[in-house]
C-alpha positions in Angstrom: 38.1 142.6 84.7 38.1 146.1 83.3 40.0 148.6 85.5 37.0 151.0 85.6 33.3 150.2 85.5 31.5 152.8 83.4 29.5 150.9 80.8 26.5 148.9 82.1 27.0 145.2 81.6 28.3 141.9 83.1 32.0 141.6 83.8 33.9 138.4 84.5 36.8 138.0 86.9 38.9 134.8 87.5 40.9 134.2 90.6 43.4 131.5 91.3 42.2 129.2 94.0 45.3 127.1 94.5 48.9 127.9 95.3 51.7 127.3 92.8 53.2 123.8 93.0 56.7 122.7 93.6 58.1 120.0 91.3 60.9 117.7 92.3 64.1 118.3 90.3 65.9 115.4 88.6 68.3 113.7 90.9 70.5 111.4 88.8 71.9 113.3 85.8 75.7 112.6 85.9 78.2 114.6 83.9 81.2 112.5 82.7 84.4 114.4 82.3 87.2 112.9 80.2 88.7 112.2 76.8 86.9 111.2 73.7 87.7 110.1 70.1 86.1 113.2 68.7 83.5 115.7 69.9 81.2 117.0 67.2 77.5 117.5 66.6 76.1 118.9 63.4 79.5 120.1 62.4 80.1 122.0 65.6 82.9 121.2 68.1 81.8 119.9 71.5 85.2 120.1 73.1 84.8 121.9 76.4 81.0 122.0 76.1 78.8 119.9 78.4 76.6 117.9 76.0 73.4 116.1 77.0 72.9 112.6 75.7 70.2 110.1 76.4 71.7 106.8 75.2 75.0 105.0 74.4 74.2 105.2 70.7 74.0 109.0 71.0 77.4 109.0 72.8 78.9 107.1 69.8 77.4 109.5 67.4 78.8 112.6 69.1 82.0 111.3 70.7 83.0 108.1 68.9 84.6 104.9 70.0 87.1 104.1 72.7 90.9 104.4 72.6 92.6 101.5 70.9 95.2 100.7 73.6 98.3 98.8 72.8 100.0 96.3 75.0 103.5 94.9 75.2 104.2 91.2 76.0 106.9 90.9 78.7 108.4 88.4 81.1 106.2 88.1 84.2 107.5 88.9 87.7 106.7 87.0 90.8 104.1 89.6 91.8 102.1 89.3 88.5 98.9 87.4 88.8 97.7 87.5 85.1 100.3 85.3 83.4 100.5 82.8 80.6 103.3 80.5 79.4 105.2 80.7 76.1 107.9 78.0 75.6 108.0 77.4 79.3 108.5 81.0 80.2 105.8 82.9 82.1 104.7 86.1 80.3 102.2 88.9 81.0 100.9 91.9 79.1 101.6 95.5 80.1 99.7 98.5 78.7 102.0 101.0 76.9 102.6 104.4 78.4 100.0 107.0 77.6 97.6 104.3 76.3 95.1 104.3 79.2 91.6 105.9 79.1 88.5 104.8 81.0 85.7 107.2 79.9 84.3 105.2 77.0 84.0 101.9 78.9 82.7 103.7 82.0 79.9 105.1 79.9 79.1 101.6 78.7 79.1 100.4 82.3 76.8 103.3 83.2 74.2 102.3 80.7 74.5 98.6 81.6 73.6 99.5 85.2 70.4 101.5 84.5 71.8 104.8 83.3 69.7 107.4 81.6 70.1 111.0 80.5 73.6 112.3 81.2 76.1 114.9 80.1 79.6 114.4 78.6 82.3 117.0 78.9 85.2 116.3 76.5 88.5 117.7 77.7 90.7 116.2 74.9 90.6 114.1 71.7 92.5 110.9 70.7 91.1 109.9 67.3 93.9 108.7 65.1 96.5 109.1 67.8 98.9 106.4 69.0 98.9 107.7 72.5 96.8 109.7 74.9 98.4 111.9 77.5 96.1 112.5 80.5 97.0 115.7 82.3 95.6 117.1 85.5 95.3 120.5 84.0 92.8 119.2 81.5 90.3 118.7 84.3 90.3 122.4 85.3 86.9 122.7 83.7 84.7 123.1 86.8 83.9 126.7 85.9 82.3 125.5 82.7 80.0 123.2 84.7 78.9 126.1 86.9 76.9 127.3 83.9 74.9 124.1 83.6 72.0 123.6 86.0 70.8 120.1 85.2 73.8 117.8 86.1 73.5 116.4 89.7 76.4 114.0 89.7 80.1 114.5 88.8 82.1 111.5 87.5 85.7 111.6 86.3 86.9 108.0 85.5 89.8 109.2 83.3 91.3 111.1 86.3 92.2 107.8 87.9 94.9 107.3 85.2 96.8 110.0 87.1 97.1 107.9 90.2 97.5 109.9 93.4 97.5 113.1 91.4 93.8 112.7 90.9 93.1 113.4 94.5 93.9 117.1 94.1 91.3 117.2 91.4 88.8 115.5 93.7 89.3 118.3 96.3 88.3 120.8 93.7 85.3 118.8 92.7 84.1 118.7 96.3 84.5 122.4 96.6 82.6 122.8 93.3 79.7 120.7 94.5 79.5 122.6 97.8 79.4 125.9 95.9 76.7 124.7 93.5 74.7 123.0 96.3 73.0 121.0 93.6 75.3 118.1 92.8 77.2 115.2 94.4 80.5 113.6 93.4 81.3 109.9 92.8 85.0 109.1 93.3 87.3 106.2 92.5 90.2 105.1 94.7 93.3 104.8 92.6 94.0 101.4 91.1 95.7 98.9 93.3 98.9 97.4 92.0 100.0 93.8 92.5 102.1 94.6 95.5 99.9 97.3 97.1 98.0 96.5 100.3 94.5 97.7 100.7 95.3 99.6 103.9 98.1 101.5 102.1 95.9 102.5 99.1 93.0 103.6 101.4 95.3 105.6 103.7 96.8 107.4 100.7 93.4 108.4 99.5 92.2 109.5 102.9 95.3 111.7 103.5 95.1 113.3 100.0 91.4 114.0 99.8 91.5 116.7 102.5 88.8 117.5 105.1 86.7 120.1 103.3 83.1 119.6 102.0 83.3 115.8 102.4 79.6 115.4 102.6 79.3 116.3 98.9 81.1 113.1 97.7 81.4 109.3 98.1 84.2 107.0 97.3 84.0 103.4 96.1 86.5 100.6 96.3 87.8 98.3 94.7 88.0 98.4 91.0 85.8 95.9 89.0 86.6 92.9 86.8 83.9 93.6 84.2 82.8 91.9 80.9 82.2 95.1 79.1 85.0 94.6 76.5 84.0 91.7 74.3 86.5 89.3 72.6 85.6 90.4 69.1 86.6 94.0 69.9 90.3 93.0 70.0 92.8 91.8 67.5 96.6 91.8 66.7 96.6 95.6 66.4 96.3 95.8 70.2 99.7 94.0 70.5 102.8 96.2 70.3 105.7 94.1 68.9 106.8 91.7 66.2 104.0 89.1 66.0 106.2 86.6 64.3 108.8 86.8 67.1 106.1 86.6 69.8 104.3 83.5 68.5 106.2 80.2 68.5 103.8 78.3 66.3 105.0 77.6 62.7 101.6 78.0 61.2 101.2 81.3 62.8 104.4 82.6 61.3 103.2 81.5 57.9 99.9 83.4 58.2 101.7 86.5 59.4 104.2 86.3 56.5 101.3 86.1 54.0 99.6 89.1 55.6 102.8 91.1 55.5 103.2 90.3 51.8 99.6 91.4 51.1 100.2 94.7 53.0 103.3 95.4 51.0 101.1 95.4 47.9 97.9 96.9 49.3 99.5 99.9 51.2 101.2 101.5 48.1 98.1 100.9 46.1 95.9 102.6 48.7 98.2 105.6 48.9 98.1 106.0 45.2 94.3 105.9 45.2 94.1 108.4 48.0 96.4 110.8 46.0 94.1 110.3 43.0 91.1 111.1 45.1 92.7 114.3 46.2 93.4 115.3 42.7 89.8 114.5 41.7 88.5 116.7 44.5 90.6 119.6 43.2 89.3 119.1 39.7 85.7 119.2 40.8 84.4 116.6 38.3 81.6 114.9 40.2 81.8 111.6 38.2 85.6 111.4 38.7 85.3 112.1 42.4 82.7 109.3 42.8 84.9 106.8 41.0 87.9 107.8 43.1 86.0 107.5 46.3 84.8 104.0 45.2 88.3 102.9 44.4 89.6 104.0 47.9 86.7 102.3 49.6 87.3 99.1 47.7 91.0 99.0 48.6 90.2 99.8 52.2 87.9 96.9 52.4 90.6 94.6 50.9 92.9 95.7 53.7 90.2 95.3 56.4 89.5 91.8 55.0 93.2 90.9 55.2 93.3 92.0 58.8 90.2 90.0 59.7 91.6 86.8 58.0 94.9 87.3 59.9 93.1 87.6 63.3 90.9 84.6 62.7 93.8 82.5 61.4 96.0 83.3 64.4 93.1 82.4 66.7 92.7 79.0 65.0 96.4 77.9 64.9 98.0 79.8 67.8 97.1 79.2 71.5 99.7 81.7 72.4 97.9 84.4 70.4 94.6 83.5 72.1 96.2 83.8 75.5 97.7 87.2 74.7 94.3 88.5 73.5 92.5 87.1 76.6 95.0 88.8 78.9 94.6 92.1 77.0 90.9 91.8 77.4 91.2 91.1 81.1 93.3 94.2 81.5 90.9 96.4 79.6 88.0 95.0 81.6 89.5 96.3 84.9 87.5 99.5 85.3 87.0 102.0 88.1 83.6 101.6 89.7 82.3 105.2 89.3 80.6 104.6 86.0 78.7 101.6 87.3 77.8 103.5 90.5 76.4 106.5 88.5 74.1 104.0 86.7 73.1 102.4 90.0 72.2 105.9 91.4 70.0 106.4 88.4 68.4 103.0 88.6 67.6 103.3 92.4 66.4 106.9 92.0 64.0 105.9 89.2 62.7 102.7 90.8 62.6 103.7 94.5 63.5 107.3 94.9 66.6 109.4 95.8 65.8 108.7 99.5 66.7 105.0 99.1 70.3 104.3 99.8 72.2 103.2 96.6 73.4 100.1 98.3 72.6 96.3 98.6 72.2 96.5 94.8 73.9 94.1 92.3 76.4 95.5 89.8 75.6 94.4 86.2 78.3 93.3 83.7 80.7 92.7 86.6 82.4 89.3 87.2 83.9 90.2 90.5 85.6 93.0 92.4 89.3 93.2 91.6 90.0 92.7 95.4 88.0 90.4 97.6 87.1 92.3 100.8 85.9 90.3 103.8 83.5 91.5 106.4 86.4 92.1 108.8 88.4 93.9 106.1 85.5 96.3 105.5 85.3 97.5 109.1 88.1 100.0 108.9 86.9 101.1 105.4 83.3 101.7 106.4 84.0 103.4 109.7 87.1 105.6 109.9 87.7 106.3 113.6 90.3 109.0 113.0 88.7 111.3 110.4 85.4 109.7 109.4 86.3 109.3 105.7 84.2 106.3 104.9 85.0 104.2 101.8 82.1 102.2 100.3 83.0 98.7 99.4 81.8 96.5 96.5 81.9 92.9 97.7 81.3 89.5 96.2 78.8 87.2 98.0 78.6 83.5 97.2 75.4 82.6 95.2 74.5 86.3 95.0 77.1 88.1 93.0 78.8 91.5 93.4 76.9 93.9 95.6 77.4 97.5 96.6 77.9 97.1 100.3 78.1 100.6 101.6 76.1 103.8 101.5 78.1 106.5 103.3 79.5 109.8 102.2 83.1 110.8 102.8 81.8 112.5 105.9 81.1 109.2 107.6 81.2 110.4 111.2 78.7 113.2 110.8 75.3 112.5 112.2 73.8 115.0 109.7 75.6 113.9 106.5 76.7 110.4 107.1 74.5 108.8 104.5 74.5 109.4 100.7 70.7 109.2 100.4 70.3 111.8 103.2 72.7 114.3 101.5 71.1 113.8 98.0 67.5 113.9 99.3 68.1 117.3 100.9 69.8 118.5 97.8 66.6 117.6 95.9 64.3 119.2 98.4 66.4 122.4 98.5 66.7 122.8 94.8 63.0 122.0 94.2 61.8 124.6 96.8 64.4 127.1 95.6 63.0 126.9 92.0 59.4 127.0 93.0 59.8 130.1 95.3 61.6 132.0 92.6 58.1 133.0 91.3 57.6 135.0 94.4 60.6 137.2 94.2 59.4 140.9 94.2 55.9 139.8 95.3 54.4 141.8 98.2 56.1 140.6 101.4 52.8 140.3 103.3 50.6 137.7 105.0 48.9 136.7 101.7 52.2 135.8 100.1 53.4 134.0 103.2 50.3 131.8 103.3 50.6 131.0 99.6 54.3 130.1 99.9 53.8 128.0 103.0 51.0 126.1 101.4 53.1 125.4 98.3 56.0 124.1 100.3 53.7 122.0 102.6 52.0 120.4 99.7 55.3 119.4 98.2 56.6 117.9 101.4 53.3 116.1 102.0 53.7 114.3 98.7 57.3 113.4 99.6 56.1 112.0 102.9 53.4 109.9 101.2 56.2 108.5 98.9 58.3 107.5 101.9 61.0 110.2 101.6 60.3 111.6 105.1 60.1 109.8 108.4 57.1 110.3 110.7 53.7 108.8 111.5 52.0 112.0 110.3 53.0 115.0 108.2 53.3 117.0 111.3 55.9 114.6 112.6 57.7 114.5 109.3 58.2 118.2 108.6 57.5 121.8 109.7 57.4 125.0 107.6 57.6 128.3 109.4 57.2 131.8 107.8 55.8 135.1 109.0 56.3 138.2 111.1 57.3 137.3 114.6 58.0 133.7 113.6 60.9 133.9 111.1 61.0 137.6 110.4 61.3 140.9 112.2 60.0 144.2 111.0 63.5 145.1 110.1 63.8 142.0 107.8 60.6 143.1 106.0 62.0 146.6 105.5 65.2 145.0 104.1 63.1 143.1 101.6 63.8 139.7 103.2 61.3 136.8 103.2 62.7 134.2 105.6 61.4 130.7 105.5 62.4 127.8 107.9 61.9 124.3 106.7 62.5 121.3 109.0 62.4 117.8 107.6 62.9 114.4 109.2 64.8 112.5 106.5 64.8 108.7 106.2 68.0 107.0 107.1 69.0 103.5 106.1 69.0 100.5 108.4 72.8 100.0 108.1 73.1 97.6 111.0 70.4 95.1 111.8 70.9 93.4 115.2 68.6 90.4 116.0 68.8 89.3 119.7 68.0 85.6 120.5 67.5 84.4 124.0 66.1 81.2 125.4 63.2 81.2 127.8 61.7 78.7 130.2 59.1 76.2 129.0 55.7 77.8 129.4 53.5 74.7 129.3 
């Protein structure tokens, strides 16, 4: 309406009848931190830059394929479980040093278990390299994540390659989540060796993780035997050593000899063509450049075809070669559970809500846990009498499959923060109300504003109660919002510019232990 009324006429004035609304923030947007083949989008480097993706195809486009690990065939020891026999001697495969990376396959596992939008933070590249050195210092990137608001989960599968050294990184991640108050960490327990006992591995984790900010993280055990890596993704290039010496079959040696002869001819020819292409690029003649590119591509295809024929030929004539490839695939398919759990968090949040515990859910693309934990064996993992550092177990059940059989944070003895869904639900409520009340900064600190803010928060909580996020037979029993002079504020608070709001919520807790009592009674008739 006009500020002054001086001209006769009719004036219109519109007033808002309803308070602003609070909208629930996203709850399952993980950020994966680790090593990638490359990191580039539209010609710009993405190294050290959290990048949002919405599908596995988009990950491939921006970050490339996984690391091509090489394995050495060696004599098996008495403690090795994955063995095969060559000429009566038991053999096994061992991954070469600096040839282990888990991010790529963890991303695949994430999307196989219901993953959605996520962020990838590349801390190093390995495209074209024969090795990948994972260093603890590369994970000192948490200050970069402080500038991103959307991620709500932190996942670092590559850190597990550091063994016990990863736990120092985990402590910093917990402190980061507590500082941000908007995200939660999913941790892996270091991989268990053939001679390691579960109690020893868990005790090492519990002692190294510290005691600070434990309610902002959850740990999962054991590792998973997955089916993510398919047989057609592996070939002889994953074997480090002289193939002819490793394979006893005569036909296999003949196929290898023919391939070596072809390569002796193809490799110099390809090098010559590449040199000619470089000269053509310097000359600048478009037709010559196109012809040179075509020649390089043609020869590269010849080499690729020769590799394919060698792989297929060895599979056909050499059982030993097939055993080696199968064992390599088994090793590569042993993955930390954090990627799958990030996908399960997303799936449960989208289908049920963040207030549903991410447990009693099957894990897709998983054949079995790497270690079979019994009900008795889980007792000391789920409930830690000494320090309360609960470890969530993934267990195999006959006729059902692999299930997530635990829903506790690392602060497992806390009545406030024992359960993952309680911690994450309150994070969602806090951040949603925080963002919605930002609109009232510098508004008059008076009764009109208090009523509006209280109505906005109550409407938001009523909707959550209707969805089942809050416990109580009525809204009054599920939450309480207090704001006002004499209630949450003193006159001094108002003079200091403080609007103080108290929100109490009754969060839903999972039925972790269901006890059914049976008793006989006397015959009644």
